[in-house]
BALOBA-293648 format. One line per 3 residues: number of its first residue (from 0); for each residue y, x, z of C-alpha. Coordinates in steps of 0.1 Angstrom, whole numbers, plus 5000, padded with zeros to 4 digits. Layout:
REM BALOBA-293648
NUM> Y X Z | ...
***
This chain:
REM BALOBA-293648
0> 5000 5000 5000 | 5034 5014 4990 | 5062 5021 5015
3> 5083 4995 4998 | 5056 4969 5002 | 5051 4977 5039
6> 5088 4975 5048 | 5098 4945 5027 | 5088 4918 5053
9> 5109 4934 5080 | 5138 4940 5057 | 5136 4904 5044
12> 5136 4890 5080 | 5166 4912 5089 | 5184 4899 5058
15> 5175 4864 5067 | 5188 4867 5102 | 5221 4883 5091
18> 5226 4856 5064 | 5220 4829 5089 | 5244 4844 5114
21> 5271 4846 5087 | 5265 4810 5075 | 5263 4794 5109
24> 5293 4814 5121 | 5315 4805 5091 | 5305 4769 5086
27> 5289 4757 5118 | 5253 4747 5125 | 5255 4711 5112
30> 5270 4721 5078 | 5244 4747 5069 | 5211 4740 5053
33> 5180 4762 5051 | 5185 4761 5013 | 5219 4777 5018
36> 5204 4805 5038 | 5175 4810 5014 | 5199 4812 4984
39> 5220 4838 5003 | 5190 4862 5005 | 5176 4853 4971
42> 5145 4834 4980 | 5134 4798 4976 | 5135 4774 5005
45> 5097 4771 5007 | 5095 4809 5010 | 5119 4808 5039
48> 5094 4787 5059 | 5071 4817 5060 | 5097 4832 5084
51> 5110 4803 5104 | 5096 4768 5111 | 5129 4749 5108
54> 5167 4753 5108 | 5171 4748 5146 | 5146 4776 5154
57> 5165 4800 5131 | 5198 4790 5146 | 5185 4794 5182
60> 5171 4828 5173 | 5203 4842 5157 | 5225 4828 5185
63> 5204 4845 5211 | 5201 4877 5190 | 5239 4880 5187
66> 5245 4879 5225 | 5215 4901 5231 | 5229 4927 5207
69> 5261 4928 5226 | 5242 4933 5259 | 5221 4960 5243
72> 5252 4978 5231 | 5266 4978 5266 | 5234 4990 5282
75> 5230 5018 5256 | 5261 5035 5271 | 5248 5067 5289
78> 5271 5061 5320 | 5271 5024 5329 | 5301 5031 5353
81> 5323 5042 5324 | 5343 5010 5318 | 5360 5024 5287
84> 5327 5034 5271 | 5311 5000 5279 | 5340 4980 5264
87> 5342 5003 5234 | 5305 4997 5227 | 5308 4960 5230
90> 5340 4960 5209 | 5323 4981 5182 | 5294 4957 5178
93> 5318 4927 5178 | 5341 4942 5152 | 5312 4951 5130
96> 5299 4915 5131 | 5331 4896 5137 | 5321 4869 5112
99> 5292 4860 5136 | 5316 4852 5165 | 5316 4815 5163
102> 5279 4814 5170 | 5283 4821 5206 | 5319 4810 5211
105> 5317 4775 5195 | 5283 4767 5182 | 5261 4771 5213
108> 5267 4734 5221 | 5240 4726 5196 | 5213 4745 5215
111> 5188 4726 5236 | 5193 4729 5274 | 5165 4754 5276
114> 5179 4776 5249 | 5214 4772 5262 | 5202 4784 5296
117> 5187 4815 5280 | 5219 4823 5262 | 5239 4817 5294
120> 5216 4841 5313 | 5223 4868 5287 | 5260 4861 5288
123> 5260 4865 5326 | 5242 4898 5322 | 5268 4910 5297
126> 5296 4899 5320 | 5279 4918 5349 | 5277 4950 5328
129> 5315 4948 5326 | 5322 4934 5360 | 5305 4963 5379
132> 5325 4992 5364 | 5356 4970 5363 | 5355 4963 5400
135> 5349 4999 5408 | 5379 5010 5387 | 5400 4982 5402
138> 5391 4993 5438 | 5398 5029 5430 | 5433 5022 5416
141> 5444 4990 5435 | 5424 4991 5467 | 5398 4967 5480
144> 5391 4937 5458 | 5404 4907 5478 | 5381 4881 5463
147> 5345 4886 5453 | 5351 4861 5424 | 5377 4885 5409
150> 5353 4908 5390 | 5336 4879 5373 | 5369 4864 5362
153> 5383 4897 5352 | 5352 4906 5332 | 5353 4873 5314
156> 5390 4880 5305 | 5381 4915 5293 | 5353 4901 5271
159> 5376 4874 5258 | 5400 4901 5246 | 5371 4917 5227
162> 5359 4884 5213 | 5394 4876 5200 | 5388 4897 5170
165> 5365 4869 5157 | 5394 4845 5157 | 5417 4864 5133
168> 5415 4887 5103 | 5437 4917 5112 | 5422 4947 5096
171> 5428 4980 5113 | 5409 5013 5111 | 5409 5016 5149
174> 5405 4979 5158 | 5376 4984 5181 | 5394 5011 5200
177> 5426 4990 5203 | 5408 4959 5217 | 5387 4980 5240
180> 5418 4997 5255 | 5435 4963 5259 | 5404 4948 5275
183> 5402 4977 5300 | 5438 4970 5310 | 5426 4937 5325
186> 5412 4957 5354 | 5448 4963 5366 | 5461 4928 5364
189> 5471 4915 5398 | 5458 4880 5405 | 5471 4853 5428
192> 5446 4844 5456 | 5417 4822 5446 | 5419 4786 5459
195> 5381 4787 5464 | 5355 4764 5449 | 5367 4731 5434
198> 5361 4701 5457 | 5334 4676 5447 | 5349 4651 5423
201> 5359 4619 5440 | 5367 4585 5425 | 5395 4584 5401
204> 5427 4571 5417 | 5435 4536 5407 | 5469 4545 5391
207> 5451 4567 5365 | 5438 4535 5349 | 5474 4527 5338
210> 5473 4559 5317 | 5442 4549 5297 | 5449 4540 5260
213> 5452 4503 5256 | 5449 4499 5218 | 5415 4499 5202
216> 5426 4526 5177 | 5437 4549 5205 | 5404 4543 5224
219> 5385 4551 5192 | 5404 4584 5188 | 5397 4594 5225
222> 5359 4587 5220 | 5359 4604 5187 | 5372 4636 5203
225> 5345 4634 5229 | 5318 4629 5203 | 5332 4657 5181
228> 5331 4681 5211 | 5296 4671 5221 | 5279 4670 5187
231> 5304 4685 5162 | 5321 4665 5135 | 5290 4662 5113
234> 5267 4654 5142 | 5290 4626 5156 | 5285 4591 5141
237> 5308 4562 5138 | 5281 4541 5154 | 5283 4563 5186
240> 5321 4563 5186 | 5324 4526 5181 | 5297 4518 5207
243> 5317 4537 5233 | 5346 4512 5230 | 5323 4482 5227
246> 5324 4477 5189 | 5299 4479 5161 | 5305 4505 5134
249> 5316 4478 5108 | 5341 4465 5133 | 5355 4500 5140
252> 5363 4504 5103 | 5389 4476 5107 | 5409 4501 5128
255> 5402 4534 5111 | 5391 4538 5074 | 5367 4567 5079
258> 5354 4592 5105 | 5374 4619 5085 | 5406 4599 5093
261> 5398 4602 5130 | 5394 4639 5127 | 5427 4642 5107
264> 5444 4621 5133 | 5431 4642 5161 | 5444 4674 5145
267> 5478 4658 5138 | 5481 4647 5174 | 5472 4681 5187
270> 5497 4698 5164 | 5525 4674 5177 | 5514 4679 5213
273> 5514 4717 5209 | 5548 4717 5194 | 5562 4695 5221
276> 5547 4717 5248 | 5563 4748 5233 | 5597 4732 5229
279> 5596 4718 5265 | 5586 4752 5279 | 5614 4770 5262
282> 5641 4744 5265 | 5656 4755 5298 | 5652 4793 5296
285> 5674 4818 5278 | 5660 4852 5286 | 5628 4863 5268
288> 5614 4877 5301 | 5616 4842 5315 | 5605 4824 5284
291> 5572 4843 5280 | 5558 4833 5314 | 5571 4797 5309
294> 5552 4795 5275 | 5521 4810 5290 | 5521 4785 5319
297> 5526 4756 5295 | 5499 4767 5271 | 5474 4772 5300
300> 5482 4738 5314 | 5478 4721 5279 | 5443 4737 5275
303> 5432 4728 5311 | 5445 4692 5307 | 5430 4685 5273
306> 5401 4709 5267 | 5383 4684 5244 | 5413 4681 5221
309> 5419 4719 5220 | 5381 4726 5215 | 5381 4704 5184
312> 5411 4723 5172 | 5391 4755 5175 | 5357 4744 5162
315> 5362 4716 5136 | 5390 4728 5113 | 5365 4736 5086
318> 5358 4698 5081 | 5394 4690 5073 | 5406 4684 5037
321> 5421 4713 5019 | 5457 4701 5024 | 5452 4693 5060
324> 5434 4727 5066 | 5463 4746 5050 | 5488 4726 5071
327> 5468 4735 5103 | 5468 4772 5093 | 5506 4771 5089
330> 5510 4755 5123 | 5488 4781 5139 | 5507 4809 5121
333> 5540 4795 5133 | 5527 4792 5169 | 5515 4828 5170
336> 5548 4838 5155 | 5567 4823 5185 | 5546 4843 5209
339> 5550 4875 5189 | 5588 4871 5187 | 5590 4866 5225
342> 5567 4894 5233 | 5585 4919 5211 | 5618 4909 5226
345> 5603 4917 5261 | 5584 4948 5247 | 5604 4962 5218
348> 5582 4992 5218 | 5553 4971 5203 | 5550 4970 5166
351> 5543 4936 5149 | 5506 4943 5144 | 5500 4953 5180
354> 5520 4923 5192 | 5499 4899 5171 | 5467 4916 5184
357> 5478 4910 5220 | 5488 4874 5213 | 5454 4866 5198
360> 5437 4883 5227 | 5458 4864 5253 | 5451 4830 5236
363> 5414 4837 5236 | 5416 4846 5273 | 5428 4810 5280
366> 5398 4795 5262 | 5371 4817 5275 | 5382 4820 5311
369> 5389 4782 5311 | 5352 4776 5302 | 5341 4799 5330
372> 5364 4780 5354 | 5353 4746 5339 | 5389 4740 5332
375> 5397 4734 5368 | 5431 4717 5368 | 5443 4729 5402
378> 5476 4748 5399 | 5464 4779 5418 | 5435 4782 5393
381> 5458 4779 5363 | 5482 4805 5379 | 5453 4830 5379
384> 5447 4825 5342 | 5485 4827 5335 | 5485 4861 5353
387> 5456 4873 5330 | 5475 4861 5299 | 5506 4880 5309
390> 5486 4910 5319 | 5471 4912 5284 | 5504 4906 5267
393> 5523 4932 5287 | 5496 4958 5293 | 5509 4994 5290
***
């Protein structure tokens, strides 16, 4: 048997896993078929079944493989106490496979509970590989860590800085080194005291009922957002959305023409809300060094108040129409530009590219630490995230 014949199955499987990671990362689990992946590696769909039993099995394997690869990169560092080396190893792997990032940042919701638990365990191990050396550096430079939860939160923020490269397309020859240095700076961020564990949820106060949407169209929009967050746009059905407000699907179509219209409306509302939050945050401040903290606090509050709305913004844009998607990109560019302008006024030593890199990193910190904290709305919790955002933006 020739060497080519012996190695082909292993090569083919590696090609298959890479093609699947790219496809799922770019288009989402629901939008990709096994035929798409087979075509990407130049085989027929029936031939693909020699390697995987079904689409879900392939998706679960590549999602786990991506997180495992990050953990293996961290563990391959000769000195596990060398925070800079650990973060650089993770950053290098992330930059080299930045088009896979959505797999573990947005698409893990499609995993079964068992597979999600396995992915979470690997994520915790990756976080621990950063938390240990980070805590030791923090203790050496800042004194005793006042709260045992700090290393976990700080490690989550450092990893979010690294993961931010999957959310933009800045191309720099030293991108991995830059984000690794920025992530390491998180170790020095002073945090307000932790308020402790969140209290057990009690009954909703009666007055909140007055804030619930009263019109059927508004209620459909609220339930659509929840369904999109749980199942993705393609996985959510009008039947499920309508049932949540006590309607049949045909009856729901009297209020909204299509499911796509609900998605477009959700994005339109989120854009309006984001613009309003930015304007309100900056309305009463003049100096940039006051405006930047005000904007950070407002943005964190928005995410923690409406995580389902903002999650749909991050995960479902690919299902918008071409015109709506381009409008969304313009809104996102304008939003980042506001942050960059403020940051460069406070830190004129930063060039535009470095400022943009920091802004993308800071915005990703809000999302990823928010998930860790389960978007706990208490003010002291949000203040800790704001401190992390400002620490990333203003790092030396």
